[in-house]
N, C-alpha and C positions, 0 to 999 in steps of 0.2 A: 638236243638230247638224242643220243643214238640208242636204239633198242637192239642191243647186242644179242640178246637171247632170241628175239624174233628173227633177226637177220641170220643167225646161225641155223635156226630151224628151217627157214626158207631155202638157204643154200644147200643144206643137207638133203632136202627133198626135191631139189632142182625146180623150185617154184619162183616165179617172177611176179611181183606185185605191180598192178597197173596204178601208178601213183597219181595219175590224172583223175581216176575214179575213186580213189581212196581218200577219206577224210578222217580227222580226229575230233573227238568230242569229250568233254570232261563233265561228268555228272556231279551235281551238287544240289543242296536244298536251300542254301542261302540266297538272298536277293542280290548280293554283290557279284560283280562280274569276276570270274576266276582269271588268274594269269594264263595267258595263252602259251602253252609250251611249244618249244621248237622240236618237232619230232622228225627224225630222218629214218627212212627205211630204204635199204639198198642204195645209200648215198643220195636219195631224193627226198626233198622236204615235203611233208604231208600238210595239206591245208587244214586249218582249224575252223570248225563251224559250230555255232550255238544250237543248231538243229539240223537233223538229217532225215531223209526219207529212206526207210529201211523196209523192204518188202511191202511197199504200199502204205506204210504207217509212218507218220511224222513223229519223230522222237526229239524232244527238247532237252537241253542240258540240265534244266531244273526239274525234269520229270513231270512237266505240266503238259496236258493234252490239248491246250488251246489251239495250237496250230493244226493238229490233226482234225479236231472237231470243226474248225473253220473250213478246212479243205473238204471234209466230208459233207458239211452243210451245203457248200456250193455245188457239189456233185449231185446231192439228193434234190436240190432245188431245180436243177436242170431236168432230172427225171420227173419231177412233179409237173413241169410244163410240158414235157413230152406226153405224159399220161393224160393231161388235161386236153391237149390237142387231139388225142385219139378218142376221147370219151364219146363224141357224137357219131363216130363211124364204126365202133366195135361194140360187142356185147359186154355186159358187166362181168361175165365169166372170163372173157379174154383180158379185161382190165385187171381182174384179180390175179391172173397168171402173170401179167406184165409186172404187177406190183412185186410179186415174190422173186421174179427173175431179175428185175432191174433196180428195185428199191431195197427190199429186205436183204438181198444177198450182199449189197454194198454196206448196208447198215450193220449187218452181223459180223463182218470181217474185223477181227481183232477187238471185238467188243469187250472181252474179258479184261483188256488192258485199260481202255478209256471209258468204259461204261459207267463208272462211278464218279467221273469228273463233274465238276460244277457246270461246265459248259454243255453237258449232255441234254439239258432242258431245251437247248436250241434245236437239237435233232428231234425231240419229242414234238416241238411246236410245228416243225415242217411235216412230221408224220400226221399230226392231227389235222393240219391244213389239207393234206392229201386225202385223208379219210372223209372229211367234210365234202370235198369236191367230188369224190367218187360216189358218195351216197346222197348228195343233194342237200346236205344240212346247211343251215345258215351259219354265219360267222360266230355268233354267240351261243349257238346250241351245243350242248354237251355231246361228245361223240364216244363216250365210254362204252355204251351198250353196242355201238356199231362195230367196235373192235371185236367184241364177242360174237356178234352175228356174222361177221365176215371171216371169223377164224384167224384173226391177225393179232399177234402179240405187240404190245407197246414196246418201245425201245427199252424201258425199264424192266418189263417182264422178260424180254429177250435176254437182257443182261443176266437176270436171275437164273434163267434156264441154262445159259451157257456156263455160268460159273458153277452151278450145282452139278452139271454134267461133268465138268472138269474135275470137281471134287470126287464124284462117284468113280471116275476112271482111275484116279490116283489116290484113293482113300487108303491104300495099303501103306503109303509113306507118311500118313498123318495119324497122330496118336489119338486113341479113343479113351474115354474116361475109364473104361474097364481095364486098361493097361496101367493107368495111374493108381487106381485103387480097386479092391475086389468087393466093394459094397454092392449088393444087388438092388440098385435103385432104378427108377424108370429112365434115368439119364445115362445109364451105363454105356449105351451104344452111341451116345453123342460124341462129337469130336471134342477133344480137350482144348479149352480156350487158352490161348497163349498170352503171356504178359507182354505188352508192347510199351515202348517208351517214346516212339515217334509217331507223328500223324501219318507219315508215309506208310509205315507198317500197318497202321490202323485201317488204311484204305487199300491195302494190298489184296490180291486175289485170294490168297490163302486165308487171311484173317477174316475177310468178308465172307468167303465161302464157308468157313467154320460156323459163323453166326447164322448164315442163311440155312445151312443144313440142320443145325440144332433146332430151328424153328419149324421144321417140316413135321407133318403128321407122322406118327409112329409107323403107319402102314408103308409109307414111302421110304422111310429110313431103313426098314427091314428088307426092302426089295433088293435082290442080288442081280437079277437080270437087267442089264443096262438099257436095252431097248424098251422094256416094260417101264423102267424107271423114267426114262425120257418121255414116253408117251403119256403116262399118268401125270407127270409133273407139268407137261405142256397143257393138258386139259384143265388142271388146277389153276394155272396162271391165266389161261383164257377166260376163266370165270371171274378173275379179279381185275383185269385190265389196270395194272399198276401204273401210276404216274410218277411215284417216288418210292424209294426204298422204305421210307417211314410207314407207308401204307402196308407194306409186307410185314413189318414188325409190330405195328400198332394193332392190327386185326388178326385174330386167330386164323391161321391159314387153312385149317380144316373145318371151318364153319360150313 
């Protein structure tokens, strides 16, 4: 298959594609393997792959985040052993700084995309293991209160924070209930819940963000200043130490 339009655009703009570094991927939701198309750009065949690494994130053809979480889990495990090796030689404050610089920064990257995947629990387990090691807790002891004491968000809380901040930044492009109807209800500033027909849309950033936002306390919904919104939301989530999204929805967030 020759991509004539792309070829024409490249030639018009005097651009040359490095076909060695270029790959093709076909996104689909079914479990069956799609037909691998023959794609040619500037007379060179492009390699087809079921998954690619794009800007540090592994993207799979079935839009599953298993490969990325596996890669991230391996990276975070190495960081865990590095911090454990340093525990006896540096102060707890330095360990805390190392955690944010080398563990949370990696965990946070792209979390709005993969943070709701089923495999995310593997990342939480590594995180809890690290918190226990840093604080001297035994294997079977709960470390929920330690997250709060250290000022560290669980991976689930971090996901909620980043998704809600994303929604806050781009709320202008999302419909509110007040636009749909003019009834003066307490839910008028909530985002309008969209009808979805696929599980993929149900788990999307926008759909998840709408539900997360609508569950926030009224005080936070009404905040216009982004920095204040992020600061107060983070304090709220530090209080909760969420392990799952169900904990966010099952308990009143403004208790």
